[in-house]
Every structure is written in structure tokens, then in C-alpha cells.
N, C-alpha and C positions, 0 to 999 in steps of 0.2 A: 681554110680557117686560119686567121692570123693570130699571133699570140696576145693574150689579154694583157693589159697595161697595168691593172690594179696590183696591189701588193700580193706576193705569192710565198708560200712556205719555203723555208730553207730546205735544200735538197742535199742529201748524202748518197754517194754512189761507189760501188766497188767494180773496177773493171779487171778483166783478166785478158792476157794475150799469149796463148800457148806459144805462137811462133817466136816470140821475143822472150819467153820465160819471164814475163813480166806481170806484176799486179799492181793496182794503184787504188788508194783510198783518196776520194776527193769531195769536196763540198762546195755548194754554190749558196752564198747568203746575201741578204739584201740589207745594206747598211749605208750610213753617210750620204743619203741621196744617190745611191749607186749600187753597185754589186760587187761581190768579192769571190774570186775563185782561189782555192788552195787545195794542195794535194800532196801526197807522199807516194812516190813510185819506187818500187824495188825491182831489180833485174841484174843480170850478170853484166860485167863490162870488162872484155878481154880476159874472162876466166875468173875475175875477182868479184866478190859481192859488192854491191852499189846501191845506194839509195838517193833519191833526188827529192828535195823538198822545194816547193815552189808557191807563189802567190801572184795573183794577177788582180788589179783593182780597175774597174771601169766606172763611168759616170753614169747618170740616169738614162743617157742616150746609147748606152753600150759602146761608148768610145773609151778604149783603154788609155790609161795615164801613168800606170806602174806595173812593173813585172820584175820579179827576182826569182832565181833558181840557185840552188846549191847542190852540187854533186859531191857525195861523200863516198870514198872507197877506203880500204885500210891503209893506203899509203898516201892519199892526198884529200884536200877539200878545195873545191874550186866554186866560185860564186860569180854570178852576172847580175846587174841591175840595169834595168831600163826605166826612164821615167821622163815625164814631160808635164808642163803646166798648161791647162786649158787648151789642148790641142796645138800647143806651141812646138818648138823644136825638141827633138828627142835627145836625151843624154845617156851615154853608155858608161856605166861605172863612174859616173860624175863628170864626164868630159862630153862636149859637144859632139854629136855624131851627125854631121851634116848630110851624109850619104843616106841617112834614113828619112830625109825630108819627103813627105807625100805617103808615108807608111800610115795607114789608118788603123792597122791591128798589130797584135802581137801573136806569134805562132810559136809555142813551145813543141819542139819536135819529137818528143817521146810521150806525148799524151793527146787523147781526143778532147780534153777540157777546153782548150782554147778555141776549137770550132764553134763552140757555143755562142762566143762573142759576135762574130759577123752573122751567125745564123739569126740571133736575137735582133742585131741592129738592122740588117737588111729587111727582115721580116717580108719576104718576097712573096707574091702571089704564086699559085701553082702555075708553073710553065715559065716563069720569070727567071732571067739570068742576070747576074751582075759580077764584075771583076773588081777585086780589091787589091791592094798592096799591103803585105805584111811584112814586119820585121821578125824574120825567122831565126830563133835561137836553136842552132842544130845540136844534136846529140850524137856522139859524144863530144864533139870539138868545142862546144859552147861558143863558137864564133857566131855573130850575127849578120845575116845577109838579108838582101831585099828580095822579096818573094811575090810575084804576081800570082793571085788565086782567084779561081772562078767558081762561083756557087750558083747551082741551078736548083729550084725547088720542084721536085718531081711529084710530091704528093703532101698531104698535111704533115705526115711524119718522115718524109723522105727527101733527102738532098743529094745532089751530085757534087763532089769536090774534085777539082782539077787544078794541079799545080805541077808544071814540069812533067816528069814521068809518073806522077801520082794522079790517079783516077779511080776514085772510091765512091760507092753509094753509102750514104750515112743515114741510119735510121734513128730518129730523135724522140725524147720524151716530150709529149705534146704541152706538159705544164712548165718545164724548165728550159727545153731546148737542148738539154745535155744529150751527148750521143749514146745510144744504147747498142748499136752495133755499126762497126766501122770496116767496111769491104767484107770480103768472104772469110778471111781467116786472121784478122787483126783483133781489135779490141772488142770485147763483148761485156756489157754489164751483167754482173752476176748476182748483185744485190743492190737495192736502192731504198731509200727512206724519204718521205717528205715530212718534215717537222712542223706541224700546225701550230700556229701561235696560241 
């Protein structure tokens, strides 16, 4: 079953990851002829309290054109911005990032939220596989690297995600495409809410 294309309610989700001592509040909303992901993640970073605020904007075809992330600890604040115009070249913190040419996606390395974007855009049939290239903002470095990634749809609500040493099954919400379970011991959705118009 493919995702429906009609307007859907905004979705709110709370993830928890015991192995990373991490929790995250995120939302997926529909606006400006596209979609908007935003979230707040809390976790330890080298023994210090840390929180990350992020936002990702995609167009109506689920192609990302903007992402920002700010990591805050008691001793520093670091921010990254990625943006592009109409699938043009990426800019990183306002500067041309030619090495990201060909990246169709943005992957924030501390959250399952951004897996939703290629899942929704690809909308594969069960058994189909496709490889994408993402601009991967890694945590905690906040550097941005090119990351080939492979998605295979295993069932209506289950995908296989492969990238380098990562190989995880993702269980998704049928209405939003948000991840409900990521691997065996990573993120789990512990609460979610669909806001009906």
C-alpha cells in the first residue's frame, strides 16, 4: 500500500532510545506547499547535558531544501545550516558546498526523523530497493559528509535501511511515514498524536 497523497494531519511523536540515554520530541507538519520536520533531542555528550534543536523543510515532492541544527551544552553552542534553491547546489553555513552536489537528502545523525523524507519520496512498492545519496550531518562532530544509503521496502510498514556499517529494520507509521521502531535497541516511539484539522 502506497502513501496517500491527500492532506494529512500534523503528527507529533516522542522517541526514546535507552542505549543512547536519548529522548526526542518531534513534529511533522504540512505547510507552504511542502512539509516541515522539527524536533528537540536531549542526550548526554561526553558526560555533559546536551540538547539539539533542528528543523528540516521539504517541498511537496519530499525533496529537502533546508536543514538547521543547533547543539547546546553548558559550555558551547554550535549550529549548522544547509540550504538550496529548487534542487540547486547546496550551501553549508552560507558557503557553496560543491562536494554535496548529487545529494538528494539530508540525514541528521541523532534522530530517526529524517528517514521519513526518503521513505515518503521513494514510496517504493514492497520488495523494491533504491539507493540515494544524503548530506549526513554527523553527531557530535556536526561535520557534513556524503552518505550513500539504500532503502528496501519489506512490508507496508517496514523498511530496511543500509548505509556503511548501518543495517537496520525500520517500522513506520502508515499515515505519516515516521519511524516507530528503529533496529532492535535504538529509537522507539513511546507516544504519538495526529492533530486532525
